[in-house]
Backbone as CSV, one residue per row, in Angstrom:
resi,resn,N_x,N_y,N_z,CA_x,CA_y,CA_z,C_x,C_y,C_z
1,MET,-49.786,-74.220,-35.695,-49.665,-75.386,-36.342,-47.786,-75.338,-37.118
2,SER,-47.309,-76.115,-36.631,-46.091,-76.303,-36.864,-46.100,-78.058,-37.525
3,TYR,-44.658,-78.015,-38.394,-44.633,-79.335,-38.899,-43.268,-79.668,-38.861
4,SER,-42.435,-80.566,-38.780,-41.015,-81.408,-38.583,-41.090,-81.523,-39.980
5,VAL,-39.126,-81.355,-40.137,-38.601,-81.479,-41.091,-39.182,-82.792,-42.416
6,GLY,-38.815,-83.471,-41.853,-39.796,-84.941,-42.295,-41.201,-84.905,-42.684
7,GLN,-42.305,-84.612,-41.943,-43.283,-84.113,-42.447,-43.439,-83.135,-43.580
8,VAL,-42.781,-82.339,-44.023,-42.833,-81.262,-44.709,-41.837,-81.865,-46.245
9,ALA,-40.976,-82.319,-45.806,-40.586,-83.140,-47.081,-41.580,-83.960,-47.812
10,ASP,-42.351,-84.985,-46.470,-43.115,-85.896,-47.141,-44.472,-84.735,-48.027
11,PHE,-44.656,-83.966,-47.415,-45.793,-82.802,-48.308,-45.444,-82.579,-49.452
12,ALA,-43.677,-82.089,-49.478,-43.286,-81.421,-50.632,-43.049,-82.416,-51.535
13,GLY,-42.679,-83.552,-51.376,-41.949,-84.518,-51.787,-40.728,-83.985,-52.444
14,VAL,-39.839,-83.663,-51.375,-38.300,-83.511,-51.429,-37.796,-84.110,-50.076
15,THR,-36.387,-84.263,-50.810,-35.722,-85.049,-49.576,-35.433,-83.935,-48.177
16,VAL,-35.074,-84.400,-46.891,-34.882,-83.915,-45.928,-33.368,-82.999,-46.256
17,ARG,-32.418,-83.903,-46.733,-31.389,-83.313,-47.067,-31.172,-81.961,-47.836
18,THR,-32.308,-82.001,-48.665,-32.743,-80.622,-49.707,-33.071,-79.686,-48.856
19,LEU,-33.987,-80.097,-47.724,-34.528,-79.087,-46.739,-33.559,-78.267,-46.061
20,HIS,-32.719,-79.015,-45.521,-31.379,-79.141,-44.473,-30.324,-77.844,-45.534
21,HIS,-30.464,-78.398,-46.560,-29.454,-77.246,-47.650,-30.139,-76.211,-47.632
22,TYR,-31.008,-75.915,-48.179,-31.935,-74.498,-48.452,-31.982,-74.159,-46.892
23,ASP,-32.041,-74.271,-45.545,-31.688,-74.125,-44.304,-30.504,-73.429,-44.452
24,GLU,-29.423,-74.087,-44.521,-28.054,-73.661,-44.429,-27.381,-72.297,-44.826
25,ILE,-28.056,-72.599,-46.223,-28.235,-71.397,-47.310,-28.943,-70.022,-47.026
26,GLY,-29.946,-70.303,-46.022,-30.531,-68.925,-46.013,-32.036,-68.802,-46.849
27,LEU,-32.240,-69.892,-47.660,-33.193,-69.947,-48.900,-34.426,-70.202,-48.027
28,LEU,-34.537,-70.818,-47.269,-35.604,-71.803,-46.329,-35.329,-71.756,-44.872
29,VAL,-34.983,-70.664,-44.310,-34.682,-71.057,-43.034,-36.146,-71.390,-41.977
30,PRO,-36.855,-72.256,-41.379,-37.822,-72.511,-40.373,-38.124,-71.619,-39.650
31,GLY,-39.078,-71.270,-39.088,-39.861,-70.278,-38.238,-39.422,-70.376,-36.748
32,GLU,-39.486,-71.791,-36.770,-39.172,-72.166,-34.792,-37.968,-73.166,-35.009
33,ARG,-37.625,-73.405,-33.925,-36.549,-74.516,-33.450,-37.462,-75.016,-31.953
34,THR,-37.375,-76.732,-31.877,-37.354,-77.059,-30.730,-36.395,-76.855,-29.699
35,HIS,-36.616,-76.830,-28.026,-35.679,-76.605,-26.993,-34.361,-77.630,-27.844
36,ALA,-34.779,-78.892,-28.448,-33.794,-79.678,-28.630,-32.871,-78.953,-30.182
37,GLY,-33.311,-78.233,-30.455,-33.059,-77.807,-31.936,-33.673,-78.224,-33.492
38,HIS,-34.550,-78.961,-33.424,-34.932,-79.587,-34.173,-35.998,-78.682,-35.133
39,ARG,-35.806,-78.653,-36.579,-36.787,-77.448,-36.917,-38.157,-77.803,-37.403
40,ARG,-38.772,-76.736,-37.358,-40.540,-76.546,-37.339,-40.757,-75.495,-38.379
41,TYR,-41.686,-75.998,-38.741,-42.108,-75.130,-40.008,-43.271,-74.974,-39.953
42,GLY,-43.951,-73.492,-40.383,-45.091,-72.975,-40.141,-45.681,-72.874,-41.532
43,ASP,-46.599,-72.334,-41.484,-47.553,-72.080,-42.690,-46.887,-71.323,-43.888
44,ALA,-46.225,-69.847,-42.865,-45.440,-68.949,-44.007,-44.496,-69.606,-44.297
45,ASP,-44.036,-70.943,-44.176,-42.772,-71.529,-44.674,-43.213,-72.272,-45.535
46,LEU,-44.259,-73.031,-45.156,-44.979,-73.562,-46.421,-44.915,-73.126,-47.558
47,ASP,-45.580,-71.663,-47.741,-46.070,-70.980,-48.246,-44.529,-70.482,-49.377
48,ARG,-43.716,-70.103,-48.940,-42.084,-69.919,-49.212,-41.489,-70.971,-50.045
49,LEU,-41.735,-72.292,-49.469,-41.372,-73.467,-50.128,-41.826,-73.747,-51.414
50,GLN,-43.331,-73.503,-51.109,-43.883,-73.664,-52.657,-43.609,-72.902,-54.037
51,GLN,-43.013,-71.436,-53.141,-42.654,-70.357,-54.272,-41.182,-71.253,-54.487
52,ILE,-40.601,-71.612,-53.979,-38.717,-72.043,-54.361,-39.191,-72.921,-55.213
53,LEU,-40.054,-74.301,-55.015,-40.010,-75.635,-55.863,-40.686,-74.992,-57.120
54,PHE,-41.594,-73.992,-57.283,-41.911,-73.462,-58.730,-41.040,-72.964,-59.664
55,TYR,-40.064,-71.995,-58.666,-39.129,-71.596,-59.397,-38.249,-72.792,-59.800
56,ARG,-37.797,-73.806,-59.140,-36.811,-74.809,-59.117,-37.450,-75.664,-60.540
57,GLU,-38.827,-75.540,-60.545,-39.291,-76.490,-61.485,-38.903,-75.882,-63.138
58,LEU,-39.247,-74.438,-62.512,-39.215,-74.055,-63.950,-37.409,-73.477,-64.806
59,GLY,-36.743,-74.274,-63.568,-35.305,-74.296,-63.610,-34.508,-73.028,-63.566
60,PHE,-34.971,-72.440,-62.570,-34.183,-71.039,-61.983,-33.056,-71.805,-60.798
61,PRO,-31.581,-71.121,-60.919,-30.822,-71.422,-59.964,-31.261,-71.273,-58.700
62,LEU,-30.972,-71.933,-57.937,-30.791,-71.373,-56.335,-30.901,-69.718,-55.856
63,GLU,-29.753,-69.164,-56.461,-29.157,-67.914,-56.012,-30.551,-67.311,-56.696
64,GLU,-30.842,-67.215,-57.745,-31.704,-66.340,-58.625,-33.296,-66.832,-57.971
65,VAL,-33.528,-67.740,-57.293,-34.898,-68.215,-56.532,-34.544,-67.057,-55.314
66,ALA,-33.622,-67.208,-54.750,-33.417,-66.322,-53.262,-33.775,-64.831,-53.857
67,ALA,-32.967,-64.431,-54.892,-33.317,-63.063,-55.274,-34.735,-62.247,-56.032
68,LEU,-35.580,-63.232,-56.289,-36.933,-63.283,-56.347,-37.887,-63.132,-55.235
69,LEU,-37.177,-63.961,-54.376,-38.262,-63.952,-53.224,-37.991,-63.115,-52.237
70,ASP,-36.685,-62.480,-51.917,-36.168,-61.657,-51.077,-36.008,-60.214,-51.228
71,ASP,-36.663,-60.120,-52.936,-36.799,-58.548,-53.530,-38.021,-57.989,-52.457
72,PRO,-37.620,-56.758,-51.657,-37.937,-55.937,-50.976,-39.637,-55.465,-51.723
73,ASP,-39.196,-55.251,-52.681,-40.698,-54.537,-53.752,-41.274,-55.801,-54.387
74,ALA,-41.037,-56.783,-54.276,-42.052,-58.214,-54.725,-43.409,-58.242,-54.303
75,ASP,-44.498,-58.053,-55.047,-45.618,-58.469,-54.457,-45.941,-59.937,-54.235
76,PRO,-46.331,-60.590,-53.719,-46.766,-62.368,-53.607,-47.941,-62.717,-55.134
77,ARG,-48.168,-61.625,-55.436,-49.357,-61.967,-56.868,-48.378,-61.535,-58.070
78,ALA,-47.506,-60.874,-57.981,-46.551,-60.676,-59.018,-45.687,-62.256,-58.855
79,HIS,-45.234,-62.947,-57.957,-44.636,-64.072,-58.449,-45.811,-64.800,-58.930
80,LEU,-46.948,-64.927,-58.810,-48.000,-65.772,-59.268,-48.014,-65.526,-60.482
81,ARG,-48.135,-64.163,-61.028,-47.954,-63.980,-62.429,-47.229,-64.096,-63.339
82,ARG,-45.762,-64.159,-62.722,-44.513,-64.583,-63.629,-44.398,-65.905,-63.657
83,GLN,-44.765,-66.496,-62.293,-45.204,-68.200,-62.567,-45.738,-68.836,-63.757
84,HIS,-47.184,-68.032,-63.869,-48.110,-68.289,-64.798,-47.644,-68.300,-66.353
85,GLU,-46.794,-66.752,-66.130,-46.680,-66.681,-67.621,-45.658,-67.501,-68.202
86,LEU,-44.572,-67.838,-67.021,-43.298,-69.211,-67.252,-43.870,-70.094,-67.837
87,LEU,-45.084,-70.544,-67.050,-45.565,-72.053,-67.437,-46.308,-72.248,-68.599
88,THR,-46.981,-70.990,-68.794,-48.217,-70.923,-69.893,-47.005,-71.140,-71.203
89,ALA,-45.783,-70.122,-71.426,-44.913,-70.180,-72.282,-44.442,-71.768,-72.548
90,ARG,-44.151,-72.730,-71.688,-43.834,-73.821,-71.518,-44.797,-74.734,-72.065
91,ILE,-45.970,-74.629,-71.582,-46.613,-75.321,-72.120,-47.001,-75.404,-73.627
92,GLU,-47.050,-74.329,-74.255,-47.417,-73.819,-75.537,-46.218,-74.720,-76.156
93,ARG,-44.937,-74.584,-75.673,-43.814,-74.979,-76.588,-43.629,-76.761,-76.552
94,LEU,-44.376,-77.198,-75.337,-44.421,-78.776,-75.154,-45.765,-79.044,-76.087
95,GLN,-46.799,-78.133,-76.064,-48.226,-78.333,-77.218,-47.533,-78.877,-78.506
96,LYS,-47.066,-77.892,-79.019,-46.363,-77.747,-80.243,-45.160,-79.025,-80.787
97,MET,-44.400,-79.307,-79.784,-43.892,-80.035,-79.552,-44.529,-81.463,-80.035
98,ALA,-45.681,-81.600,-78.864,-46.470,-82.951,-79.190,-47.297,-82.778,-80.650
99,ALA,-47.519,-82.050,-80.884,-48.705,-81.617,-81.980,-47.798,-81.878,-83.172
100,ALA,-46.401,-81.613,-83.387,-45.591,-82.335,-84.528,-45.378,-83.782,-84.301
101,VAL,-45.238,-84.389,-83.110,-44.979,-85.797,-82.808,-46.335,-86.646,-83.240
102,GLU,-47.519,-85.828,-83.380,-48.692,-86.544,-83.532,-48.730,-86.627,-84.783
103,HIS,-48.457,-85.451,-85.628,-48.713,-85.362,-87.108,-47.945,-86.210,-87.774
104,ALA,-46.312,-86.245,-86.988,-45.039,-87.537,-87.781,-46.109,-88.684,-87.336
105,MET,-46.768,-89.125,-86.341,-47.000,-90.610,-86.466,-48.218,-90.930,-87.232
106,GLU,-49.143,-89.666,-87.340,-50.309,-90.020,-88.104,-49.764,-90.070,-89.828
107,ALA,-48.880,-89.262,-90.080,-48.266,-89.404,-91.477,-47.583,-90.820,-91.712
108,ARG,-46.927,-91.088,-90.469,-46.248,-92.516,-91.126,-47.372,-93.955,-91.244
109,LYS,-48.646,-93.469,-90.169,-49.389,-94.800,-90.024,-50.236,-94.865,-91.175
110,MET,-50.460,-93.136,-91.963,-51.329,-93.228,-93.367,-50.294,-93.528,-94.672
111,GLY,-48.978,-93.597,-94.244,-47.771,-93.810,-95.665,-47.694,-92.452,-96.200
112,ILE,-47.834,-91.146,-95.400,-47.397,-89.936,-96.376,-46.298,-89.374,-95.935
113,ASP,-45.519,-89.194,-96.706,-44.141,-88.603,-96.928,-44.145,-87.267,-96.424
114,LEU,-43.344,-87.131,-95.153,-43.478,-85.536,-94.678,-42.430,-85.081,-95.329
115,THR,-42.529,-83.485,-95.682,-41.304,-82.523,-96.082,-40.279,-82.141,-94.972
116,PRO,-39.308,-82.116,-95.401,-38.259,-81.663,-94.812,-38.523,-81.120,-93.797
117,GLU,-39.355,-79.458,-93.829,-39.479,-78.739,-92.781,-40.951,-79.506,-91.540
118,GLU,-41.438,-80.281,-92.291,-42.533,-80.772,-91.577,-41.861,-81.650,-90.634
119,ARG,-40.428,-82.404,-90.675,-40.239,-83.513,-89.967,-38.801,-82.922,-89.272
120,PHE,-38.404,-81.685,-89.321,-37.820,-81.094,-87.940,-38.405,-79.911,-87.724
121,GLU,-39.310,-79.781,-87.427,-40.204,-78.777,-87.208,-40.523,-78.603,-85.617
122,VAL,-40.174,-79.974,-84.964,-40.086,-80.361,-83.190,-38.834,-79.415,-83.058
123,PHE,-37.954,-79.669,-83.974,-36.391,-79.065,-83.129,-36.359,-77.617,-83.551
124,GLY,-37.572,-77.064,-84.029,-37.006,-75.237,-83.963,-36.342,-75.031,-85.207
125,ASP,-35.167,-74.144,-85.028,-34.498,-73.926,-86.341,-33.465,-74.162,-86.093
126,LYS,-32.801,-75.323,-85.791,-31.535,-75.849,-85.564,-31.243,-76.577,-86.742
127,ASP,-29.976,-76.206,-87.093,-29.518,-76.844,-88.626,-27.991,-77.632,-88.149
128,PRO,-28.291,-79.139,-88.207,-26.967,-79.827,-87.620,-25.963,-79.639,-88.364
129,GLU,-26.037,-79.755,-89.981,-25.371,-79.408,-90.968,-24.449,-78.472,-91.097
130,GLN,-24.973,-76.935,-90.495,-24.030,-75.745,-90.339,-23.133,-76.102,-89.179
131,TYR,-23.437,-76.986,-87.934,-22.395,-77.508,-86.699,-21.695,-78.117,-87.439
132,ALA,-21.772,-79.470,-88.187,-20.767,-80.245,-88.772,-19.465,-79.432,-89.960
133,GLU,-20.079,-78.566,-90.703,-19.237,-77.603,-91.270,-18.501,-76.848,-90.755
134,GLU,-18.706,-76.352,-89.687,-17.985,-75.229,-88.781,-17.152,-76.190,-88.150
135,ALA,-17.540,-77.638,-87.463,-16.486,-78.274,-86.955,-15.407,-78.465,-87.730
136,GLU,-15.384,-78.899,-88.874,-14.655,-79.213,-89.784,-13.517,-78.333,-89.706
137,ARG,-13.981,-77.174,-90.105,-13.062,-75.815,-90.332,-12.565,-75.652,-89.090
138,ARG,-12.817,-75.899,-88.033,-12.438,-75.523,-86.544,-11.344,-76.649,-86.171
139,TRP,-11.653,-78.044,-86.350,-10.691,-79.105,-86.043,-10.397,-80.080,-86.748
140,GLY,-10.561,-79.913,-88.046,-10.465,-80.526,-89.116,-9.070,-81.393,-89.581
141,GLY,-8.303,-80.488,-88.802,-6.599,-80.782,-88.928,-5.960,-82.008,-87.807
142,THR,-7.283,-82.073,-86.398,-6.569,-82.187,-85.591,-7.032,-84.410,-85.761
143,SER,-6.372,-84.944,-85.022,-6.052,-86.018,-84.926,-7.733,-86.302,-84.058
144,GLU,-8.499,-85.989,-83.232,-9.313,-86.445,-82.539,-10.508,-86.039,-83.583
145,TYR,-10.057,-85.103,-84.593,-11.626,-84.713,-85.456,-11.555,-86.030,-86.264
146,ALA,-10.320,-86.804,-86.670,-10.389,-87.804,-87.651,-10.629,-88.771,-87.080
147,GLU,-10.157,-88.918,-85.547,-10.726,-90.120,-84.980,-12.710,-90.287,-85.214
148,SER,-12.857,-89.054,-84.718,-14.396,-89.130,-84.460,-15.092,-89.389,-85.748
149,GLN,-14.628,-88.839,-86.702,-15.398,-88.921,-88.434,-15.029,-90.392,-88.062
150,ARG,-13.980,-91.319,-88.034,-13.766,-92.778,-88.085,-14.589,-93.809,-87.528
151,ARG,-14.698,-93.123,-86.262,-15.999,-94.013,-85.432,-17.422,-93.257,-85.776
152,THR,-17.972,-92.474,-86.164,-19.122,-92.053,-86.307,-19.539,-92.780,-87.737
153,ALA,-18.674,-92.469,-88.527,-19.031,-93.268,-89.661,-19.775,-94.650,-89.947
154,ARG,-19.465,-95.405,-89.039,-19.842,-96.682,-88.579,-21.448,-96.784,-87.757
155,TYR,-21.560,-95.569,-87.364,-22.721,-95.911,-86.139,-23.810,-95.665,-87.107
156,THR,-24.884,-96.672,-86.804,-26.440,-97.147,-87.288,-27.286,-96.326,-86.021
157,LYS,-28.227,-96.050,-86.946,-29.572,-95.467,-85.990,-29.867,-95.801,-84.924
158,ASP,-29.761,-96.619,-84.752,-29.498,-97.339,-82.951,-28.736,-96.622,-82.282
159,ASP,-27.527,-96.656,-82.919,-25.879,-96.294,-81.943,-26.226,-94.615,-81.647
160,TRP,-27.020,-93.729,-82.535,-27.004,-92.708,-82.310,-28.398,-92.424,-81.098
161,LYS,-29.423,-93.090,-81.373,-30.353,-93.374,-80.358,-29.616,-93.288,-79.123
162,ARG,-28.772,-94.312,-78.860,-28.020,-94.793,-77.632,-27.235,-93.654,-77.145
163,VAL,-26.696,-92.566,-78.075,-25.765,-91.957,-77.440,-26.808,-90.686,-76.900
164,GLN,-27.915,-90.589,-77.794,-28.865,-89.338,-77.118,-29.671,-90.212,-75.993
165,ASP,-29.945,-91.042,-75.490,-30.653,-91.307,-74.603,-29.443,-91.252,-73.269
166,GLU,-27.887,-91.498,-73.432,-27.149,-91.800,-72.510,-26.659,-89.858,-72.178
167,VAL,-26.964,-89.107,-73.233,-26.889,-87.651,-72.829,-28.018,-87.102,-71.935
168,ALA,-29.158,-87.731,-72.470,-30.254,-87.313,-71.993,-30.325,-87.754,-70.147
169,ALA,-29.868,-89.034,-69.880,-30.015,-89.536,-68.628,-29.083,-88.684,-67.882
170,TRP,-27.451,-88.325,-68.464,-26.626,-87.899,-67.741,-27.120,-86.571,-67.118
171,GLY,-27.622,-85.968,-68.200,-28.441,-84.503,-67.996,-29.438,-84.283,-66.842
172,GLU,-30.046,-85.525,-66.801,-31.270,-85.505,-65.783,-30.428,-85.648,-64.488
173,ARG,-29.517,-86.223,-64.141,-28.949,-86.437,-63.222,-27.892,-84.911,-62.835
174,TYR,-27.552,-84.723,-63.709,-26.674,-83.127,-63.573,-27.787,-82.223,-62.868
175,ASP,-28.835,-82.482,-63.259,-29.968,-81.391,-62.922,-30.193,-81.528,-61.518
176,ALA,-30.395,-83.163,-61.095,-31.103,-83.552,-59.960,-29.646,-82.912,-58.921
177,LEU,-28.350,-83.273,-59.608,-26.949,-82.916,-58.819,-27.411,-81.177,-58.335
178,MET,-28.179,-80.391,-59.213,-27.650,-78.803,-59.311,-29.000,-78.548,-58.529
179,ALA,-30.306,-78.959,-58.552,-30.913,-79.003,-57.643,-30.892,-79.477,-56.194
180,ALA,-30.121,-80.307,-55.687,-29.608,-80.650,-54.755,-28.758,-79.572,-53.868
181,GLY,-28.482,-78.658,-54.599,-27.312,-77.502,-54.365,-26.066,-78.013,-53.990
182,GLU,-25.277,-78.933,-54.919,-24.446,-79.758,-54.931,-23.338,-78.802,-55.591
183,PRO,-21.773,-78.663,-54.679,-21.329,-77.573,-55.369,-20.296,-77.897,-56.949
184,ALA,-19.772,-77.437,-57.607,-18.930,-77.933,-58.782,-17.753,-78.994,-58.253
185,SER,-17.656,-78.306,-57.419,-15.879,-79.102,-56.357,-16.160,-80.513,-55.783
186,GLY,-17.414,-80.637,-55.759,-18.004,-82.063,-54.817,-17.861,-83.179,-55.737
187,GLU,-17.970,-84.486,-54.761,-17.351,-85.854,-55.723,-18.273,-85.917,-56.619
188,ARG,-19.829,-85.646,-56.548,-20.763,-86.055,-57.453,-20.786,-85.211,-58.764
189,ALA,-20.587,-83.856,-58.336,-20.354,-83.251,-59.931,-19.006,-83.958,-60.323
190,MET,-17.842,-83.920,-59.970,-17.168,-84.339,-60.452,-16.957,-85.729,-61.167
191,ASP,-17.451,-86.415,-60.702,-17.690,-87.823,-61.384,-18.769,-87.609,-62.014
192,LEU,-19.693,-86.741,-62.437,-20.361,-86.715,-63.525,-19.503,-86.035,-64.427
193,ALA,-18.732,-85.338,-63.899,-17.544,-84.613,-65.271,-16.915,-85.499,-65.982
194,GLU,-16.308,-86.528,-64.897,-15.759,-87.744,-65.436,-16.197,-88.692,-66.527
195,GLU,-17.833,-88.980,-66.002,-18.702,-89.601,-67.195,-18.873,-88.691,-68.036
196,HIS,-18.818,-87.415,-68.154,-19.272,-87.210,-69.307,-17.924,-87.308,-70.554
197,ARG,-16.718,-86.863,-69.763,-15.318,-87.164,-70.623,-15.658,-88.778,-71.078
198,GLN,-15.426,-89.606,-70.400,-15.600,-90.934,-70.424,-16.522,-91.477,-71.889
199,HIS,-17.877,-90.489,-71.787,-19.019,-90.349,-73.093,-18.134,-90.252,-73.933
200,ILE,-17.250,-89.279,-74.459,-16.752,-88.473,-75.188,-15.668,-89.751,-75.670
201,CYS,-14.954,-90.466,-75.116,-13.862,-91.200,-75.310,-14.381,-92.454,-75.466
202,THR,-15.851,-92.862,-75.212,-16.181,-94.342,-75.944,-16.709,-93.995,-77.416
203,TRP,-17.260,-92.545,-77.648,-18.519,-92.611,-78.796,-17.533,-92.098,-79.586
204,PHE,-16.085,-91.027,-79.355,-15.879,-90.277,-80.425,-14.253,-90.007,-80.490
205,TYR,-13.732,-89.795,-79.361,-11.793,-89.849,-79.287,-11.693,-89.764,-78.192
206,ASP,-10.697,-90.326,-78.057,-9.830,-90.424,-76.891,-9.849,-88.467,-76.268
207,CYS,-10.335,-88.347,-75.269,-10.752,-86.955,-74.557,-9.481,-86.699,-73.470
208,SER,-8.277,-86.017,-73.479,-7.682,-85.790,-72.425,-8.075,-85.055,-70.829
209,TYR,-7.518,-85.082,-70.126,-7.893,-84.069,-69.239,-7.766,-82.479,-69.644
210,GLU,-6.509,-82.634,-69.783,-5.883,-81.063,-70.556,-7.154,-80.811,-71.921
211,LEU,-7.693,-81.592,-72.600,-8.463,-81.286,-73.994,-9.813,-80.825,-73.225
212,HIS,-10.394,-81.519,-72.262,-11.723,-82.097,-71.444,-11.893,-80.487,-70.820
213,ARG,-10.900,-79.806,-70.323,-10.865,-78.495,-69.446,-11.142,-77.500,-71.136
214,CYS,-10.532,-77.661,-71.968,-10.809,-76.871,-73.071,-12.062,-76.935,-73.615
215,LEU,-12.604,-78.002,-73.395,-14.327,-78.201,-73.777,-15.063,-77.306,-72.933
216,GLY,-14.607,-77.691,-71.460,-15.287,-76.837,-70.659,-15.612,-75.333,-70.761
217,GLU,-14.434,-74.855,-71.032,-14.243,-73.604,-71.236,-15.275,-73.223,-72.321
218,MET,-15.126,-73.956,-73.350,-16.143,-73.590,-74.671,-17.128,-73.709,-74.649
219,TYR,-17.718,-74.866,-73.451,-19.322,-74.656,-73.042,-19.998,-73.409,-72.863
220,VAL,-18.739,-72.608,-72.425,-19.064,-71.325,-71.736,-19.116,-70.375,-72.470
221,SER,-18.271,-70.583,-73.274,-17.521,-69.064,-74.270,-18.757,-69.067,-75.657
222,ASP,-18.722,-70.543,-75.947,-19.452,-70.425,-77.062,-21.376,-70.284,-76.979
223,GLU,-22.028,-69.538,-77.585,-23.287,-69.270,-77.069,-24.112,-70.561,-77.471
224,ARG,-23.464,-71.440,-78.434,-24.273,-72.161,-78.844,-24.393,-73.586,-77.922
225,PHE,-23.194,-74.050,-77.582,-22.922,-74.949,-76.488,-23.380,-75.148,-75.329
226,LYS,-23.335,-73.185,-75.189,-24.204,-72.772,-73.473,-25.500,-73.007,-73.718
227,ALA,-25.884,-72.569,-74.535,-27.488,-72.745,-74.797,-28.248,-74.170,-74.357
228,PHE,-27.031,-75.405,-75.107,-27.358,-76.681,-75.011,-27.431,-77.155,-73.774
229,TYR,-26.461,-76.870,-73.058,-26.419,-77.237,-71.703,-27.348,-76.691,-70.622
230,ASP,-27.506,-75.093,-70.955,-28.486,-74.480,-69.951,-29.733,-74.922,-70.232
231,ALA,-30.232,-75.402,-71.220,-31.360,-75.930,-71.881,-31.946,-77.007,-70.806
232,MET,-30.479,-77.972,-70.157,-31.272,-78.497,-69.194,-31.290,-78.448,-68.300
233,ARG,-30.957,-77.206,-67.842,-30.984,-76.394,-66.572,-30.093,-75.081,-66.457
234,PRO,-30.643,-74.163,-66.302,-29.955,-73.042,-66.408,-28.748,-73.057,-65.571
235,GLY,-27.640,-72.522,-65.987,-26.328,-72.388,-65.221,-25.499,-73.629,-65.198
236,LEU,-26.134,-74.783,-65.932,-25.675,-75.851,-65.748,-24.127,-75.760,-66.549
237,ALA,-23.872,-75.147,-68.111,-22.908,-74.713,-68.562,-21.650,-74.626,-67.674
238,GLU,-21.851,-73.261,-66.798,-20.727,-72.865,-65.693,-20.668,-73.928,-64.920
239,HIS,-21.516,-74.497,-64.451,-21.364,-75.303,-63.404,-20.698,-76.530,-63.720
240,LEU,-20.523,-77.272,-65.204,-20.206,-78.132,-65.715,-18.364,-78.042,-65.681
241,ARG,-18.331,-76.461,-66.447,-16.891,-76.231,-66.948,-16.283,-76.115,-65.282
242,ASP,-16.523,-75.847,-64.285,-15.853,-75.516,-63.281,-16.098,-77.214,-62.370
243,ALA,-16.733,-78.089,-62.797,-16.762,-79.420,-62.183,-15.429,-80.265,-63.307
244,ILE,-15.618,-80.093,-64.404,-14.462,-80.545,-65.282,-13.065,-79.792,-64.997
245,ALA,-12.794,-78.725,-64.508,-11.874,-78.455,-64.203,-11.251,-78.917,-62.939
246,ALA,-12.066,-79.241,-61.853,-12.367,-79.823,-60.655,-11.557,-80.936,-60.784
247,ASN,-12.376,-81.888,-61.628,-12.349,-83.422,-62.109,-10.546,-83.725,-62.789
248,ALA,-10.408,-82.651,-63.450,-9.317,-83.047,-64.120,-8.141,-82.571,-63.057
249,ASP,-8.061,-81.507,-62.192,-7.282,-81.391,-61.021,-7.128,-82.467,-60.261
250,ARG,-8.161,-82.928,-59.947,-8.364,-84.465,-58.863,-7.382,-85.616,-59.584
251,HIS,-7.350,-85.562,-61.126,-6.962,-86.944,-61.635,-5.310,-86.602,-61.950
252,GLU,-4.982,-85.390,-62.426,-3.790,-84.964,-62.623,-2.968,-84.928,-61.578
253,GLY,-3.357,-84.270,-60.477,-3.098,-84.114,-59.237,-2.677,-85.526,-58.377
């Protein structure tokens, strides 16, 4: 029994374009082709696709997925054990976050004031003030820092919520772009890099292409920025850095 690329796309909830890309990069090469050259997928191909999608859902980049699946010493059961461990860890983290949110909702309903530790339990050990102090030390003498301070001083809670929502929506689209295997030098990646720059210009300060390049390098070299972007998707920080550089070349050229 074999299936067409369209049927497999429907089964798996992916696009035909994604399957074509997986074939082109050797990640999922269909076991058969018709005389006309059309792709046909067998049960073994579907098993491999399931493994690919498991790892993609867990945030693994395509190159790492290929290395894992093509490891000659890998046992199929080992893949399942690894995926189960990763999923279990993610579920535990999400359950803790959900419990913290529920606790906050219940406290608000009953008029109970939460301690500072309880309020920020959901965010782990992040310290926003620490980064604010460091930002002032590093960039306090620049016009961009002064402009950012001037603008943000006027922002309301709703303004900050809009900033967060825009960043989250942008991150989801960048995640999808990487999932589709789009290169950093492609039009879509450069467009999202430009959107990233415009977000900074809109909310914080006028960000030139030269400055944007510097930020892109910092997103990779500074572990905290790298962790922020890679939390959206592993490898996103480096992909974004390259997209920012390509976008700057496009506009400056």
